[in-house]
Phi, psi and omega in degrees: 000143178291172182299329180233049180260150177243119176284132183228156167258134174250121175244129193238136168227164178299335184267324188206147176237134174250139171241122186235130177289126184282336183254000183229086183307132177100340179272092181209129180224159184245161175201175182289337177210179185297313178301320180294322179292320177295318177300318179294321179296316179295324178294330180277349186303316180298322177291322179293326181302325178296320179294315180300317179296322178296334178271003179085018183250143174272124180230106183270130181260351180288133177053040181290134180237135177264127181238113184285118177266323180221143169238129182225154174284128179283181181233193182297326179292320175302311181297326180290324177139027177220143177291116195244340189273131175276119182281160173301323180295334179292342184266005177290149175303156181240114177288167183301317182293325178291321179298317178298322180293314179302313181297320181296321180289319176299315180299319178293327178293317175298318181297321178296317178298313181300316182295314182292318180295320182294329183272351186273153173288162178295317183270115178261154180301134180278161176285179183299338179255014177082012183265173178118135179288152169277174191306310183300320180291325176295316179299315178299321180296317180294317178297321177295321176296317178300322179297318178295317181295320179298323177296320181298328180263019168086015179278123183292158182303326181298335180262010181237028186281344176215154178303322182292318179295318179299312182298319179301317180291318178299312182296323178298320179292315182293334180285349182278133172303156186215152173275002178093356178282162181303141179295135178057028179057032182254256191235317191259125169287161187302319183297318179291319179303316179296317180300313185290316182294314180294320179302315184297317179297314183287324179303317181278332173299313181289329173299315180298315178302314185290336183256011176265124179294138178302137178081000000 
């Protein structure tokens, strides 16, 4: 890998392609094909750098290079609009320092979403066909997604009664070192769980930013 390279997974469907940074949870963008998805990921890098810095990480955007480590066929979830494929790299063991890093980036991604949502107006700019949720509905959607993700990693309903309680449990799990096997013997290994959870928060944070009228 180059000095400022980002290792990525490319998951492809006829409808949509996702490019996801394997070492930077939450940095994942989609496009109609692989070049478009890579272009979108590079365009998002400056916004992602703010999240990384909030997590205590140095993320340099100058001369950023995307280096494809894995290419996989996507599934229906990929085509619908979410990075869905678990990479071979996601199954690597997670040392204690790496676990702390994953949790810090997820926590910073949630904080970015909260900050951006709190500053946004209720009425967001509609799409060309008049579609798109307003702010409250976006927030509800993100919280609902977090609840689903928490269930996938084995957090019981009693610990998911509020967004703050849910987040505390998710972060506690992600901070634990791992052998790379799925959390709670279910589906998602920690690296993928961090990637998916952080992506969902940032995807909608940036959506809110992009759909907020200036001023």
